N, C-alpha and C positions, 0 to 999 in steps of 0.2 A: 761429201755432199756440199752443194752450194746453197747460199741463201735463197737462190732462185729455184731450189727444189721444193716448189710449192705450187698451189693452184693460183691462177691469175686473180681469182676473186678475193684471195687473202690479201693481195697487194692493193686491190682497189678499195677494200674495206679499210686497210691500214691508212691509205691516203685520206679517206673520209674521217677516220678517228683523228688524224693529225689536223686536218683543216677545221674540224669542229672543236678542237681543244680537248678531246677525250682520250688522246693517246697515252696520257700518263695516269689515267684512272687505273687502280689496281683491280685485277680481275682474277677470279678463280675458275679454272676449267677442269673437267675430269674426263677421263677416257674409260669407256666400258664397252662390253659386247652385248648385242641384243639377244643372242642365243649361243649355246655351246655348239661347237662344230661337230660334224660327222654323225649327228644324231646321238652323241654320247652325253655323259653326265657331268663332264668337267673339261677344263682347258688347263694348259700349263703355260704360265706367263713367261715370255722370253723377249729379248731385244733391248733391255734397259741399258746395257753397256754401250750399244750403238747410239742410243738416244743421248746419253751423256757425252759421248764423243762428238756427236753432231752439234749439241748445244755449246760445247766448249769452243768449237771452231766457227761458230755462227758469226758472220760479218758480211757486209756488202763490199765487194771489191770494186775498183774503178771500172773494170769491164762489165760488171753487173749493172752498174748505174748507166753506163753507155748503152747497154742493150735496152734497158727500160726507157731511156730517152728516145730510142728509135721506134717505139711502139706508138701507133696512132689509133684514135678513136673512130667512131662511125662517121664523123664529119671531116676526117682527114687530118685533124689537128692532133697535137700530142695527147696521148692517153693519160699521162701523169704530169702534174704540175712541176715545173722546174724547181720551185722552192722545196717541195716535198722530197724530190730526188736528191737535192743538195743536203737535206737534213738527214737522210737515211744513214749514211756512213758514220755519223756522229752519235746516233742513238745508242743508249745502253740496252743491249739485247740480252742481258743476263736474266735468269729466271730462278725461282725457287721451285724445287721439284720434290715430291714425295711419291713413292712407288712401291708396289708389291715386289719383293725380291724375285729375281729370276728363278724359275723352277717351282714357284708356288702354284698349287692347284687353285683355280679361280672359277667363278660361275657367272652366269648371265646377270646383267644389270648392275653388278657391284663395281665400284671404281677400281681400275687397275693402276691408275696413276692420277695425281693431282698436280696441276701447274698453277702457280701464282706468279703473276708478272704484270707489267704494264699492259693494258688492253691491246695495244697495237702489236706488241711482241707475242703475247699469248695467242693472238689470231694468226700471226705469220707462221708459227711453228705447228699448227694443227695438222697440216697435210703430211710433213715428214714424220711426225710422231705416229700418226695412224699407219703410214706406209711401213714403218719399221715394226711396230708392235703387231699389227694385223697379220703380216706374213710370218714373222718368226714365231708368234704364239700358235698360229695355225699348224706350222710344221712341227713344232715341239710337241703339240698335242697329238698329232699323227704318230710321231715317234714313241710317245708314251703309250699309246694304244698298242703299237706293235711290240714294244719291248717289255712293258710291265703287265699287259693283259693277255696278248696273243702268245708271246714267247717268253714268259718270265724265267729268268735264270739261264737263258741261252743268248749267245751273242747275236746281235742284229747289226749288219754292216750297211752303211749308206753308200749306194752304188749309182746315184742318180745324176752325175754331172752332165752326161750327154743328153739327158732329157729335160734338164732344168730350163727355166725361162731366163736365159742369158747368163753370162758369167757372174754378174752381181747376185742374181737370184740363186745361183748354185752355191755361192759362198754363204749367203745368209741362210739358205736351207740347210747346208751342212752344219753350220754352227748350231742352229736350232735343233736339228736332229740329235746332235750330241747332248745338248741340254736335256732333251726328252728321253734319252737312254741309250742311243746307239753307241756301240763300243769303238767303232772305227769308221773310216771313210776311204773311198778310192780317190778322192780329190786331193791331189798333192799340194796345191796352193792353199787349200783350207788347212791341211796339216801344218804347213809352214806358218801361216798367219795365226792360227788359233791353238796350235800345239795338240791337235787331235791326232791320235794314232792313224796311220795309213796302212791299207791292206790292198792287195791285188794279186792276180794270178796271170793268166794269159788268155787270149781270145781264140776263137775257132781259126782265125787266119794264121796263127802260129802253126797249128797242126796242118793246115792246108798247104803251107809254104814248104813242107818237107815231103819227101817221097813216100813216107809211111808214118802212121801214128806212132809206132814204137820208136822210130828215129826222132820224131818231134818230141816225144816225152823224154827220151834219153838226153836230147840236147838241152831241154829246159832244166832238167835235173842238174846237168853240168853247169849251166848258167846260174841257176838259183838253188844251190843245194841246201841253203838255210831258209828258203821261202818257197818250197815246192808244193804247190797245189795244182793238180792236173785236171783240166776240163775234159770229161770222158765221153761227151755225146756229140762229137763232130760227125762221126759216121755211124757207129753202132755202139750202143751203151754197154752191152755185155762184153764185147771185145775191148772196148775202151777201159772197162774196169780191170780186165785181165792184164792189159798192157800196163796199166797203172800199178797193179800188184807186182808185176815184174820189176818195174822201176823202184818200187818200195823195197823189195828184197835186195836189189843192187845197192841202194842207198844204205841199207842196214849193214851190208858187208863193208861199206866204207866208213862205218861209224857215224853215219848221218841218218836222217829219217824223212820219210814222206809225210808232210803235214796234213794233206787232205786231198780229196777229189771233189770236183764240182759238177753238179747236174744243172742243166740250164733249159731243159725242155722235156716234154713227154709226161708220163705218169709218175710223178715224183714220189707218190706213196709206194708203189710197187718197186720202182727203181731203187729207192733208198733202202727199202727192206732187203732187196736182193744184194745190193752193194755191201750193206753191213754184214750180212751173212758171209759173203765171200771174203771180205777183208778179215773178218774174225777167223775164218778157217785158215787163212794164210798167215795168221799170227800178227796181223796188223790192226789189233784192236784199238790202238790209240790214233789211228788215222781218222780225221774228222770228215764228215760228209757235209759239204756246203751246197746249198741250192740257191738259185735265183729264179728267173722266169716269171716276171710280172707278178710278184707276190704283193699281197696286202694283208692287213691284220685278220680279215675274215678267212682268207684262204690258209694262212698260217695256222689259225686256230683249228680249222677243219682238218688239216694234215696232222696236227699234233693229236687231236682227239681220235683220229683213225689209227694212230700208232705208227706214224712215219718215223723212220730211223734217221732223223736229220739233226745235226749238231749246231750248224751255223746258218743263219738266214741272210741273204743279200737282197736288199730292197732298194729299188731305184725309182722308177717313174712315179709310183703311187705315193712315195714319201716326199720327194722334192717338189712335186706338183700339188701335194696335199689332195690327192684324188678323193672325190666324194665330199670335199669341204667347200670347194669353190673359193670362198673368201671368208674371213672371220666375221666381217660385218661389225667391226669395232667403230664406235662413234665418239666424238669429242664435243663436249657441251659446256657452254658458259653456265655456271651455277651460282655465282655471287660476284658482286662488284662493289668497289669502294671508290667513290669520287675523290679526285685529287683534293687534298686538304681536309678530308673528313676522316673520322676514326671508325665509324660504323660500317660494317659490311651489310649490303642489301642482298638478300637471297633472290635469285631469279630462276625461273624454269620455263620449259617449253611444254605446252599442252599439245598432245598428238592424238590423232584418231587411229593411226595404225598400230599394229602390235609392236611394242617396244619403242614407239616413237616419242613418248613423253619422257622428259628428263626429270632429274631430281634437283631440288634447290639446296643452296648452302655450301659451305666449305666442308666437303664430305670426307668421311673416314669409314673404315670397315673394321669391326672388332670380331676376331675369331675366337670361338669357344671350343675347347677340347675336353674330352673325358679325362678321368684320372690316368687312364692308360695311354693317352695321346691321340685317340681317335677323334676325328673331326665331328663336332656336334652340330654347329651352325655358325653362320656369319650374320652379323647385325650391321646394317648400314645406318649411320647416324651423322649428324653435323658436328663439326669441331666446336661450334659455338655453344653446344649443349654442355651443361656442367659435367656430365659423365655419360658414358655409353649406356643406355638402358638395355634391358633384355637379359641381364644375368639371371639365371635360375638355379635353384639348389641342384647339386649333382654335377655341376660343371666347374672346371678349374682351368686356370691358365689363360684367361681372356687376354688377348693380345691384339693391338692395332696392326693391321696389315700394311697400311701405307707408311713406309718408313722414310724419314727425311733423307734425301740424297744430295740435293743442292740447296744452298742458301744464298740467294742473289748471285748465282753463278759459281759459288765456291763449293767444291766437293767436300762434303763433311767427313767422309771416311773412305778408305780404299774400297773399291767394288770387289765382291767375291770373285774368285777365279772361276773359269768355265767349269773346271772339274767340281768345284764346290756347288755350283748351280745344278750340275747334273746329279750330284748326291742329294740335294734338296728335292729335286723332282722325284727321285726314287722313293724317298721317305714320304713325300706328300701323297703319292698314289697309294702307297701301302696303308696310309692312315684314313683313306676315304671309306665311307660306308659301302658295303658290298654291293648294294643296289646301283650305285653310281658307276660301277666297274663293268656293267654290261655294255657290249659294243653298241647295241641299240637300247638306249636307256629310256625308261618311261617313269623313272622316279623323279619327283620334283627336286629342284636344287635346294639345299639347306640354307637358304638366304631369307632373312627377314628385314623389313624396314622398321626402324625404331618408331614407337608410337608418336614421339615428339616430331619426327620428320614427316610422318603421315599427316599429322595435324597441320604442320606448316604447308604441306602441299594443298590441303583443303582450304586453308586461309588464302593462299595465293590464287587458287582457282576461283574462289569467291570474289576476290578483288578484281580479277580479270573480267568476270561476268558483269560486275557492277560498272566497270569502265566501258565494256562493250555495249551495255545497255544505255549508258549515257551518250555514246556516240551515235546510236541508232535513232 
């Protein structure tokens, strides 16, 4: 990503801060989401590793400055002052970052990360941070719903490369889907880049390219004797299953085995039941039944509840496009500022009329409380400037701040967890959620409270704004 991977108004504000001598003010920003996606009760945080990578490489290259010099304003003159553009490459763009670890279950309104940086820098990085976190958290949440709620204990494969929003979107979605719980992907580049297991079979075109289905199946078994999963619904499912059984028996004679059959259309409930019965009768009890066909979490749950004999689920379009979610709706807000040369942080916030439009003031932190058994009890949002996080109650143990330090003025404080470790965190986090939050259509309120001291600060600042507004009227 380039330093120009941002919205134009971030750069116009940056120039304004620079021209008015405010660019070195220290600012605290936080990112949160207004509501949890898909009508569910939680989200799974993802994307932190990409944010750290972006911030580590953040710099203005000569070609970036040349492009900015070419931009003109409404009067035809240069949009940016030459002095500002000359200063950009020399600015210290390092930030301090605290964030919720990837794989953590999170809720609406609470901070997912906190950035503290010079005001100009904190402003510039708003757009890329939101781009990364919004999409990856959305897809990771979709995957968690698929893997941990709809099909717990069964493999869910990510099959969405061909339907994703571009190559970059496909890679990001694949990574996030793995964090959320998917066991493998069809995307070979994602396997190479992220170390995610790759899986794949063959398409209908393979069967169509041969004179008969038995010939096509036999040829594929010869080509891939250690990865043989046969797609059985190109022509007739019943006949396809019988042809696959014949190949399975032949592989057994060679000391090999048929790994599975795949169903990609039709009545998956009845077809899977019939396939399981016939495979078992043929002594192929260990052959897996894989299904695809525009699956999502609700359809998977319906099939499982109806008794479908399905072992592995391949999910494509609904996963990589986060169907039903649209966008996460994450926002990035200025919450405190410290003028250059001063020691005291001044809390700031935004009053908003719409749902979720108001922000919270202060250098924010979230403390999570769990029961003695590890179940999530509640989160408390508070300001770092408070002496301690309020809200602890008898019966809760293990209160822990969620926003963990990641960068200190650009320096990585400790190695980031592996992708596999993030995936394990997500599984444990979903397991620890209250049962009511695991409904696909959740109506239970999020277990999030705002500390009394922070509520009082909001009231104080709101009163100050009213006084100032009255004075101007």
